[in-house]
N, C-alpha and C positions, 0 to 999 in steps of 0.2 A: 155136320152133323145135324142140319136143318132139317132135312128130308129123313132121317130113319128116326131123330128126336120126337118131331111131330105124328108118326106113324107109333112107336111108341108109349106116348099120353095123353092122343085123341083129346076126345072132349071129356077131361078127368072130371069137372062137377057133375058126367050124368048121373054114374051112376054113387053118390053120394049127397043124399037130404041135409043133412047136416052141414054142408058145407055150403050148398045152393042158398040156405036160406039164410047164411049170413052177409050171402053176396047181394041175397034180394032186400035185407034190413039195412045193409048200405048204401045200395041204389033208393030205397025209400029215404033216408035221411037227406042224402044230397038232394035230392027229388024238393023234401021241405026247406031248402036253402034257398030254391031259386033254380033257375034255367043256368047259370054257369057252365062253360061243358067241364067232362071228366076227361083225364088223361089214364090210360092203362098202360100200365111202365113197365116193362117189361114183357111185351104183348104176346109175344112169341109167335103162334101161328093165330092170332086171332078171336079162341074159342072164347076166350073169357071178354072180350072188347065186344063180339058178337052176342052175347046173354047179358050184357048193360045196356047194349041197344034195343033188345029186346025189352028191358026194365023200363024203358023210356026215358035214357039217359041220353046227353049228345054226349056219345063218346067218341076218340080216337084213341090209337095208340103208338105207343113208341118203343122202340127196341133197338139193343145194342147192332143186330145184325143185320147185314144188308140181305141178305138170302132168307132168314126168316120174315122180314117185311115186304120180300117179294111173293112171299108164300102167303102170308096174310090177305095180299094186295088181289091175288088169284082165286083164295076162296072165300073172302068175301070183299067184292068189286064196290060193295056199296058203304063201306065204312074205309075213311082214314088212317093209315099208316104211315108213320114217319122212322128214319132211322134217326139215333140219339142215344143221350147218358143219361141216365139218372144223374150224373155225379155232377152234369152240367145241363138242366134243360132248356133250352132257345125257347122260353116263353117268357112275357110279362111278369112283371110283382101281381101278386094280386090279384088273378085271373080264372083261376079253377074253384069250381063246385066242390070236387072231389079227384084223387086219386086212388087208384090198385095197384097194388104193387105184389100179386100172388107169384109167389115163389121167383122174386126177380131179384131180394137184399141175400138170400144163399153165397151168395159168390162174390157180395161186398167184401173186403179184410175188415176186420176190428177196426184199425187204427180212422177208416173213409166211410164208417154209417153215420158216424153223427155229422159229418159235411152233408153225405144225402138228405137224411131231415133235414135239415137244413135249408137246403135246397127245396124241399119239399114246403118247410113253412114258408119259401118265399115267393112261392109260387100260388099256393092256397090262400082263395080269398077268406076274409074273417069268415067264422062260424064251416068253414069248409071241412071235410072228413078225408079219410086216409084208411083204407082198410089193406091190413099186409097179413099173408101167410108165408111161411117157416116151415120147418123140418125143427124139432126142436127136440129134448130129452130133460132129465134132470140137472144136467149141467152144460154149460156152453161145451162146443168141440168145434173139429176142424177136420175135412179130409183132400187130400190130395190123389189126384187121377190121372194118370199117365193112358190111361186108353179106354176107349167108350163107343159102342157099336162096329168094333173091329177097324178104330182110328186112334192113332199116335195122336197124343191131345196132352194140353196141360190146365187143366182145369182143377180150381178149389172150391169145394164147398164147405158152408160156415153153418152149423145149428147152433140155434140159441133158445135159453128160457124167456118165457114172454117179461117175466121182468127183470132179464138184461134189454130188451127192447123197448118195452115201458119207459126204463131207466134214460136210454139214449133219446127216447124221440121228447120228453120229457125238459133234458138239456138241450133242445134243440127248440124251444117253444110250444111243442107241440103239446095235447093236452088228452094222456088216455084215458077212452073212454068206456072200454070193455077188452078184458081179455080169456079167449076162449081157447082151452084144450083138450083134444081127443087121441084115446091111442091109434095106434095105427090098425090100419084092416090088414086084409088079406097078402094083399099086394105092396105094401109099405114096410119098410123095415125100423121108420123111426117114427114116434107123437107129432101131430103135426099142430101147430099152434095159429091162433089170428089175433090179431090185435087192430082192435079200431083206435081212431084218435081223432082230434080235428082238430085246425088253430080256434083257439079262443075267438069269441063274437068282439067286435071292436067295440 
């Protein structure tokens, strides 16, 4: 689904100034901590990776899909993209200044979410920040899809409240800093949540 997904989503930040402001704030917080690299986890076609680069961050993308990584490399040849999983990042301990994971934890089952955040904690340097974005609502929920873009698939979506995600971050040793919830725009079906957290300074 890599090509139709990319055509469908496009650069989704372009027309959403509130979302862009949060990404910009994340970049400013990371820059203030130093020059450690940033991982855009679940980077997809690379739009967010490129925007973070334009905001002055030494960023690279990681995605589970080899085809998505190939598309991102073709579209943004000046940036680095790697195939990898957020459940087991091929990175040394305490080396990242930041992690962006925008709409990538939505496919992580509930019983794996704490392990993902523990992995984020492992690779973040003390004081490093993580920015999450995900579909939300009044309560947590789950949807299983068998078809999308005209293809037979087996895909699960999970939406969660900001409080649920903040609690899982805390369990994993990360400190929630801010929570933001906005109503869906005309193209969206569910509210959008952002949670900013950090690994406590040493």
